[in-house]
C-alpha positions in Angstrom: -195.1 -77.5 -19.2 -193.9 -81.1 -19.3 -192.6 -80.6 -23.0 -191.0 -77.2 -21.8 -189.0 -79.1 -19.1 -187.9 -81.5 -21.4 -186.8 -79.0 -24.1 -185.0 -77.4 -21.6 -183.5 -80.6 -20.1 -182.3 -81.4 -23.7 -180.9 -78.1 -24.2 -178.9 -78.2 -21.0 -177.8 -81.6 -22.2 -176.5 -80.4 -25.5 -175.0 -77.4 -24.0 -173.0 -79.6 -21.3 -172.1 -81.7 -24.1 -170.8 -78.9 -26.2 -168.7 -77.8 -23.1 -167.0 -81.1 -22.4 -164.5 -80.8 -24.9 -163.7 -77.5 -24.0 -162.9 -78.5 -20.6 -161.0 -81.3 -21.7 -159.1 -78.8 -23.8 -158.3 -76.5 -20.9 -157.0 -79.6 -18.9 -154.7 -80.8 -21.8 -153.4 -77.3 -22.0 -152.6 -77.2 -18.2 -151.0 -80.7 -18.7 -148.6 -79.8 -21.7 -147.6 -76.5 -20.0 -146.7 -78.6 -16.7 -144.7 -80.9 -18.7 -142.8 -78.1 -20.6 -141.9 -76.7 -17.0 -140.5 -80.1 -15.9 -138.4 -80.1 -19.4 -137.1 -76.9 -18.4 -136.5 -77.6 -14.9 -134.7 -81.2 -16.0 -132.6 -79.4 -18.5 -131.5 -76.8 -16.0 -130.5 -79.3 -13.3 -128.5 -81.3 -15.5 -124.8 -81.2 -15.2 -123.3 -79.2 -18.2 -121.2 -81.5 -20.2 -119.2 -81.1 -23.4 -119.7 -84.7 -24.4 -121.8 -85.1 -27.3 -124.3 -88.0 -27.5 -127.7 -89.0 -29.2 -129.7 -89.0 -25.9 -128.8 -85.2 -25.4 -130.1 -84.2 -28.8 -133.1 -86.3 -28.5 -134.1 -84.8 -25.2 -133.6 -81.3 -26.6 -135.8 -82.3 -29.8 -138.5 -83.7 -27.3 -138.9 -80.3 -25.4 -139.0 -78.8 -28.7 -141.8 -80.8 -30.0 -143.6 -80.6 -26.7 -143.4 -76.6 -26.9 -144.7 -76.8 -30.4 -147.8 -78.9 -29.3 -148.4 -76.2 -26.7 -148.0 -73.3 -28.9 -150.5 -75.0 -31.8 -153.0 -75.8 -28.7 -152.9 -72.3 -27.5 -153.5 -70.9 -31.1 -156.4 -73.3 -31.7 -157.8 -72.9 -28.3 -157.7 -69.0 -28.8 -159.3 -68.6 -32.2 -161.4 -71.8 -31.9 -162.5 -71.9 -35.5 -160.3 -70.4 -38.4 -159.0 -71.1 -41.8 -155.2 -71.2 -42.6 -153.6 -72.2 -46.1 -157.1 -73.3 -46.9 -157.7 -75.8 -44.0 -160.1 -75.1 -41.4 -159.0 -75.6 -37.8 -161.6 -76.0 -34.8 -161.1 -77.1 -31.5 -161.3 -80.7 -32.3 -157.8 -80.5 -34.0 -156.5 -79.9 -30.7 -157.6 -83.5 -29.6 -156.4 -84.8 -33.1 -153.0 -83.2 -32.9 -152.4 -84.7 -29.6 -153.6 -88.1 -30.7 -151.0 -88.1 -33.3 -148.4 -87.0 -30.9 -149.4 -89.6 -28.5 -149.1 -92.7 -31.0 -145.7 -90.7 -32.1 -144.2 -90.7 -28.5 -145.7 -94.2 -27.8 -143.6 -96.0 -30.5 -140.5 -93.8 -29.9 -139.1 -95.9 -26.8 -137.8 -98.8 -28.3 -136.0 -96.9 -31.1 -134.6 -94.5 -28.8 -133.2 -96.9 -26.2 -131.7 -99.0 -29.0 -130.1 -96.1 -30.7 -128.6 -95.0 -27.5 -127.2 -98.3 -26.4 -125.5 -98.5 -29.7 -124.2 -94.9 -29.7 -122.8 -95.6 -26.3 -121.2 -98.5 -27.2 -119.5 -97.1 -30.1 -118.2 -94.4 -28.2 -117.0 -96.6 -25.3 -115.1 -99.1 -27.7 -114.0 -96.0 -29.9 -114.6 -97.6 -33.3 -115.7 -94.4 -34.7 -114.0 -91.0 -34.4 -115.7 -87.9 -35.9 -114.8 -84.4 -35.6 -116.8 -82.1 -33.2 -118.9 -80.5 -35.8 -119.4 -83.8 -37.9 -120.4 -85.3 -34.8 -123.1 -82.7 -34.0 -124.5 -82.9 -37.4 -124.5 -86.6 -37.2 -126.7 -86.7 -34.2 -128.9 -83.8 -35.5 -129.6 -85.9 -38.7 -130.2 -89.2 -36.7 -132.9 -87.3 -34.5 -134.6 -85.9 -37.3 -134.5 -89.0 -39.3 -136.0 -91.0 -36.2 -138.9 -88.4 -35.7 -139.9 -88.4 -39.4 -139.6 -92.2 -39.6 -142.1 -93.0 -36.8 -144.3 -90.3 -37.7 -144.5 -91.6 -41.1 -145.3 -94.7 -39.5 -148.1 -93.5 -37.3 -149.6 -91.6 -40.3 -149.3 -94.4 -42.6 -150.8 -97.3 -40.3 -154.3 -98.1 -41.4 -155.3 -99.1 -37.8 -154.2 -95.8 -36.5 -156.0 -93.9 -39.2 -158.9 -95.8 -38.5 -158.7 -94.7 -34.8 -158.4 -91.1 -35.7 -161.1 -91.3 -38.2 -163.6 -92.7 -35.4 -162.4 -89.7 -33.4 -163.4 -87.5 -36.0 -166.9 -89.1 -36.3 -167.5 -89.1 -32.4 -165.8 -85.9 -31.8 -166.8 -85.6 -28.1 -164.5 -88.5 -27.2 -160.7 -88.1 -27.3 -158.6 -91.2 -26.2 -155.0 -91.2 -26.0 -152.8 -93.9 -26.9 -151.1 -95.8 -24.0 -147.7 -97.1 -24.9 -146.8 -100.9 -24.4 -143.2 -99.9 -24.8 -142.8 -97.8 -22.0 -144.3 -100.4 -19.6 -141.9 -103.0 -20.7 -139.0 -100.8 -20.6 -139.7 -99.8 -17.0 -140.6 -103.4 -16.1 -137.4 -104.7 -17.3 -135.3 -102.0 -15.4 -137.1 -102.5 -12.3 -136.6 -106.0 -12.3 -132.8 -105.7 -13.3 -132.5 -103.2 -10.4 -134.3 -105.9 -7.9 -132.0 -108.6 -8.9 -128.9 -106.9 -8.7 -129.7 -105.9 -5.4 -130.5 -109.1 -4.3 -127.3 -110.3 -5.5 -125.3 -107.8 -3.6 -127.8 -106.7 -1.0 -125.1 -107.4 2.1 -122.2 -105.1 0.3 -125.0 -102.4 -0.5 -126.0 -102.3 3.3 -122.3 -102.5 4.3 -121.4 -99.4 2.0 -124.7 -97.6 3.0 -123.9 -97.9 6.9 -120.1 -96.6 6.0 -121.3 -93.6 3.6 -121.0 -90.0 5.1 -122.0 -86.6 3.4 -120.1 -83.7 3.0 -119.3 -80.7 0.5 -116.4 -80.8 -1.7 -115.7 -78.4 -4.9 -119.0 -77.0 -4.5 -120.6 -80.4 -4.9 -122.4 -82.5 -2.5 -120.4 -85.6 -2.4 -121.1 -89.1 -0.5 -117.9 -91.0 0.6 -117.2 -94.1 2.1 -113.9 -96.2 2.8 -112.0 -97.7 -0.1 -109.4 -100.5 -0.1 -106.0 -98.9 -0.3 -104.6 -101.4 -2.9 -107.3 -100.5 -5.5 -106.0 -98.4 -8.5 -107.6 -96.5 -11.7 -108.5 -99.7 -13.4 -111.0 -101.9 -11.9 -112.0 -105.3 -13.6 -114.2 -106.9 -10.7 -117.9 -106.9 -11.3 -118.8 -108.1 -8.1 -116.8 -104.8 -6.4 -118.5 -102.6 -8.8 -122.0 -103.5 -8.7 -123.0 -102.5 -5.2 -121.4 -99.0 -5.9 -123.2 -98.6 -9.2 -126.5 -99.5 -7.2 -125.8 -96.7 -4.3 -124.9 -94.1 -6.9 -127.7 -95.0 -9.4 -130.3 -95.0 -6.4 -128.7 -92.0 -4.8 -130.0 -90.0 -7.8 -132.9 -91.8 -8.9 -134.6 -93.5 -5.8 -137.7 -91.4 -5.9 -138.2 -92.2 -9.9 -137.6 -95.9 -9.0 -140.0 -95.8 -6.4 -142.4 -93.9 -8.7 -142.1 -96.5 -11.4 -142.8 -99.6 -8.9 -145.8 -97.7 -8.0 -147.1 -97.3 -11.3 -146.4 -101.0 -12.3 -148.0 -102.5 -9.3 -151.2 -100.3 -9.4 -151.1 -100.7 -13.3 -151.5 -96.8 -13.7 -152.3 -95.9 -17.6 -150.5 -92.9 -18.5 -150.9 -91.3 -21.9 -148.2 -91.7 -24.1 -148.0 -87.7 -24.7 -147.1 -87.5 -20.8 -145.2 -90.7 -20.2 -142.5 -89.8 -22.9 -140.6 -86.8 -21.1 -137.1 -85.8 -20.3 -136.9 -87.1 -16.7 -137.9 -90.6 -18.0 -135.1 -90.5 -20.7 -132.5 -89.4 -18.3 -133.4 -92.2 -16.2 -133.0 -94.7 -18.8 -129.7 -92.8 -19.8 -128.4 -93.3 -16.3 -129.4 -97.0 -16.4 -127.8 -97.6 -20.0 -124.7 -95.8 -18.9 -124.4 -97.9 -15.8 -124.7 -101.3 -17.7 -122.1 -100.3 -20.1 -119.6 -99.3 -17.5 -120.3 -102.7 -15.7 -120.2 -104.9 -18.5 -117.0 -103.4 -19.9 -115.2 -102.9 -16.4 -112.5 -105.1 -17.6 -111.3 -102.5 -20.2 -112.4 -99.5 -18.2 -109.8 -97.0 -17.9 -111.2 -94.0 -15.4 -108.3 -91.7 -16.3 -110.0 -91.4 -19.6 -112.1 -88.3 -20.0 -113.7 -89.7 -23.2 -115.9 -92.2 -21.2 -119.6 -91.8 -21.5 -120.8 -88.8 -19.3 -124.2 -88.8 -17.5 -125.7 -85.3 -16.8 -127.0 -86.6 -13.6 -124.6 -89.0 -12.1 -120.8 -88.7 -12.2 -120.1 -92.3 -12.6 -116.3 -91.9 -12.7 -116.2 -90.8 -9.2 -118.4 -93.8 -7.9 -115.3 -95.8 -7.6 -112.0 -93.8 -7.9 -109.9 -93.8 -5.1 -109.4 -90.2 -3.9 -107.5 -88.6 -1.1 -108.7 -85.4 0.3 -106.3 -84.2 2.5 -108.2 -81.6 4.6 -111.1 -83.7 5.4 -111.3 -84.7 8.8 -107.9 -86.4 8.8 -108.7 -89.4 6.5 -106.1 -92.2 6.9 -107.4 -94.4 3.9 -108.5 -93.3 0.3 -112.0 -92.7 -0.1 -114.5 -93.3 -3.1 -116.4 -90.2 -4.1 -120.1 -90.4 -5.3 -121.3 -86.9 -6.7 -124.9 -86.7 -7.0 
């Protein structure tokens, strides 16, 4: 009886061990599905713009890669064990593919940030002028090149290869890569925002107290008094900084608070989750505001070729604009469209 009980216990343990990857695969499927829904929601909420830039193309490519990963997971999860083109696929390939994607996503933060900065700088300084179709092809090939380069680095790195090989031996374990790049990017942006707020906290508070909300041209706007002598070309960084802070936090405050919580609690998020479209658009808004601020001395707000943000209309953060039928306003007002 004792031997029978031990055998039953051993069988139950083996059965539980065999079921463990399946449960993990179900959870992984739901996480990727939720991320894709978030991608679709974010892309649907963005402001439709005709301005071409690298970040827009990369965000679309990221949504496509996430969808491709979900399709692969779904096929393997449904058929469980099958042979395709002489290669046998099992449920453990779900973990393998997701690990490769995690490593790839984890190493993409710095290159994407750097290329986007260079792209915005070149467009702002107008050192390069390409035709619309040529510009689309250029961004398309740059996105393809960065994906292939990072993936080749991941597959060719000996340390990563050993990690994937170890997972193949201990297939009941499926650890995912935690990116240090996203941590330092998030930390840097939060610190810069905190320092910017400290240097202009009195102006920010004064503007927040004067802000009013209304609807104008089918968009929700915030407006506050603006000096009547200001024109369409502003050169004072001190004047622009509090308006940039209000405009940025007016859109991204929940995301900033989320980043602060993650940093304080030292939450470890797998790279395949952390690299997402809301995060990229958050970085995008931060970069555009930074470029505007550093180049405010040569900023011509009448220029429609300025970098355009799908979520924050930076141009209207500091343009004096008179709305004649808005509660008999005597002074020009500055518009923030959120």
